[in-house]
C-alpha positions as CSV (number, residue, x, y, z in Angstrom):
1,M,219.8,63.0,126.2
2,A,221.5,60.0,124.7
3,R,224.4,61.3,124.7
4,S,224.6,62.7,127.7
5,A,225.1,60.0,129.7
6,N,229.0,59.1,129.5
7,D,229.1,55.0,130.7
8,N,232.3,56.0,133.1
9,K,234.2,58.1,130.0
10,S,236.4,61.0,131.9
11,S,235.5,64.4,132.4
12,P,235.6,66.5,129.2
13,S,238.6,68.5,130.7
14,G,240.6,64.9,131.2
15,A,240.8,65.3,134.8
16,S,240.1,63.0,137.1
17,H,237.5,62.4,139.5
18,D,239.1,59.4,141.4
19,E,239.3,61.3,145.2
20,T,236.4,63.7,144.8
21,E,233.4,61.4,143.9
22,R,231.6,59.8,146.7
23,S,231.7,55.9,147.0
24,F,227.9,54.5,146.3
25,D,228.3,52.2,148.9
26,Q,229.2,54.6,151.5
27,L,226.0,56.7,150.0
28,P,222.5,56.7,152.3
29,F,219.5,54.4,151.3
30,A,217.8,57.3,149.7
31,G,221.0,58.0,147.9
32,Q,222.0,54.7,147.0
33,L,217.9,54.2,145.4
34,L,217.8,57.4,143.9
35,I,221.1,57.2,141.8
36,W,219.6,53.5,141.0
37,G,217.1,55.8,139.8
38,M,219.2,58.1,137.6
39,R,221.3,54.8,136.4
40,H,218.3,53.2,135.2
41,W,216.4,56.0,133.4
42,V,219.5,56.8,131.3
43,T,220.0,53.0,130.5
44,A,215.7,52.9,129.2
45,L,216.4,56.0,126.9
46,K,219.3,54.7,125.9
47,T,218.0,51.1,125.1
48,H,214.6,52.4,124.0
49,Q,212.8,50.2,127.0
50,D,209.6,51.6,129.8
51,F,211.8,53.3,132.9
52,A,208.8,51.5,134.9
53,A,208.9,48.1,133.6
54,M,212.5,48.4,133.2
55,T,212.9,49.2,137.2
56,G,210.0,47.0,138.3
57,D,209.3,46.9,141.7
58,G,212.0,48.7,142.8
59,F,209.7,52.2,144.2
60,D,206.5,50.5,144.4
61,Q,208.5,47.8,147.3
62,F,209.2,50.8,149.1
63,G,206.4,52.2,148.5
64,L,207.8,54.7,146.2
65,G,206.1,54.8,143.5
66,A,205.2,57.7,143.2
67,A,209.0,59.5,143.2
68,G,209.7,56.5,140.3
69,Q,207.0,58.9,139.0
70,S,208.5,62.0,139.6
71,L,212.3,60.8,139.0
72,D,210.9,59.7,135.6
73,E,209.9,63.4,135.3
74,L,212.8,64.8,136.3
75,F,214.6,63.4,133.4
76,R,212.8,63.8,131.4
77,I,213.3,67.5,131.3
78,I,216.4,67.3,132.1
79,A,217.2,65.1,128.0
80,V,215.6,67.7,126.7
81,S,216.5,71.1,128.1
82,A,220.1,69.8,130.0
83,S,222.7,73.1,128.8
84,R,225.3,70.4,129.4
85,Q,226.7,67.2,128.5
86,L,226.0,65.4,132.1
87,D,227.9,61.7,133.4
88,V,225.7,59.8,134.2
89,R,227.4,56.2,135.4
90,C,226.5,53.2,134.7
91,V,224.3,50.9,137.4
92,K,227.9,49.0,138.6
93,C,229.5,51.8,138.9
94,R,230.9,51.8,142.5
95,R,231.7,55.3,142.2
96,V,228.9,58.6,141.6
97,S,230.0,61.4,139.3
98,E,230.2,64.4,139.9
99,D,226.7,65.0,138.1
100,E,224.8,62.7,140.2
101,A,226.0,63.4,143.1
102,L,225.3,67.6,142.4
103,L,221.2,66.0,142.1
104,L,222.0,64.3,145.0
105,D,222.4,67.6,146.7
106,C,219.6,69.4,144.6
107,L,217.3,67.2,146.3
108,A,218.9,67.2,150.1
109,A,218.4,71.4,150.3
110,A,214.8,70.7,148.6
111,Q,214.4,68.3,151.8
112,E,216.0,71.1,154.1
113,D,213.5,73.6,152.3
114,R,217.0,75.6,151.4
115,F,214.9,75.9,148.2
116,P,217.6,79.2,146.3
117,L,220.2,76.3,146.9
118,A,218.5,73.6,145.3
119,Y,217.2,76.2,142.3
120,A,220.8,77.7,141.8
121,G,222.3,74.0,141.3
122,I,219.7,72.9,139.2
123,L,221.2,76.1,137.3
124,D,224.2,74.2,137.0
125,I,222.4,71.6,134.1
126,L,219.3,73.1,133.4
127,P,218.7,76.7,131.4
128,P,216.7,79.1,133.5
129,A,213.3,78.3,132.0
130,A,213.6,74.8,132.3
131,A,215.1,75.1,135.7
132,R,211.9,76.1,137.0
133,H,210.2,74.2,135.6
134,A,211.4,71.7,136.8
135,M,211.9,73.2,140.7
136,P,208.1,72.3,141.7
137,T,208.9,68.2,140.8
138,L,212.2,68.2,142.8
139,I,210.7,69.8,145.6
140,S,207.7,66.8,145.2
141,L,210.8,63.5,144.1
142,A,212.8,65.3,147.5
143,K,209.4,66.0,149.9
144,I,207.8,62.1,148.9
145,F,211.4,60.6,149.3
146,A,211.3,62.6,153.4
147,H,207.9,61.8,154.1
148,A,208.7,58.2,153.6
149,G,211.5,58.7,156.4
150,L,214.3,58.8,153.8
151,T,217.0,61.6,154.2
152,L,219.6,63.4,152.4
153,A,222.6,65.3,153.9
154,I,224.4,67.6,152.2
155,D,228.3,68.6,153.3
156,K,227.1,71.0,156.1
157,S,230.6,72.1,157.3
158,V,231.4,73.1,154.0
159,L,228.7,74.9,153.0
160,V,228.7,75.9,156.3
161,P,230.9,76.7,158.8
162,T,228.9,78.5,161.6
163,D,225.9,78.1,160.7
164,T,223.9,74.4,160.2
165,L,220.9,76.0,159.7
166,A,221.5,79.3,158.2
167,P,219.2,80.1,155.6
168,A,220.7,79.3,152.2
169,S,220.3,82.6,151.1
170,S,223.1,83.8,153.6
171,L,225.4,80.0,151.6
172,G,226.5,82.9,148.9
173,A,229.1,84.4,151.1
174,V,230.1,81.6,152.4
175,K,233.6,79.9,151.7
176,P,235.1,76.9,151.6
177,Q,237.7,76.2,155.2
178,R,238.7,72.5,153.7
179,Q,240.7,72.9,151.2
180,S,239.5,69.8,149.1
181,A,237.8,70.5,145.3
182,P,234.7,71.8,146.3
183,S,231.3,70.1,144.8
184,L,229.0,71.9,142.1
185,L,226.0,72.8,144.8
186,Q,229.6,74.3,146.1
187,R,229.8,76.1,143.9
188,A,227.0,76.8,142.9
189,A,226.0,78.3,146.6
190,T,228.8,81.4,146.1
191,R,226.7,82.9,143.2
192,L,223.5,82.8,145.0
193,A,223.7,86.1,147.0
194,D,224.0,87.9,143.3
195,M,221.5,85.6,141.3
196,E,218.4,86.1,141.0
197,I,215.9,83.8,142.5
198,P,212.0,83.9,140.8
199,A,209.5,84.0,143.1
200,L,208.2,79.8,143.0
201,V,211.5,78.8,144.5
202,H,211.0,80.3,147.8
């Protein structure tokens, strides 16, 4: 996955995503910690260092040692199976890439038991077999954070404009009501209605 991290290079299309990218500083603490972990994982891979050693007690000091292990396992799957190049930023970047935001959104969906939506999102970067393999780890990571009181949130005003508790299976029929560019998860949501969801995800 060494080539899956582009360290703030522009997207392949050459388009600027400055207007749609999230600010790292505006993320909840859970999101900041997860992005910090993702970026350290890629840095560890590129510099041939041990992920656990590089992060020190970053997860352990919050009682989240198991979360660090789950993140490591998830990114090992992504490293060998990603179907496209991913934009994972350098540790100090203050903007969150679309791919980093997608992973946060997938974890947020899993925290809310919207497993089909999380699966649809992860399919954007993994082929189906790898996505099925990754889902238990993604769900585990999401739940470890949730049990510690560290929650994430999906932009429900876009995904589910009329019912924030609508089941994930209904999200495919929802059209965004804002004119801003849809996130990768929102695009994945529009494909849910026609998608075959594996039994292990329900």
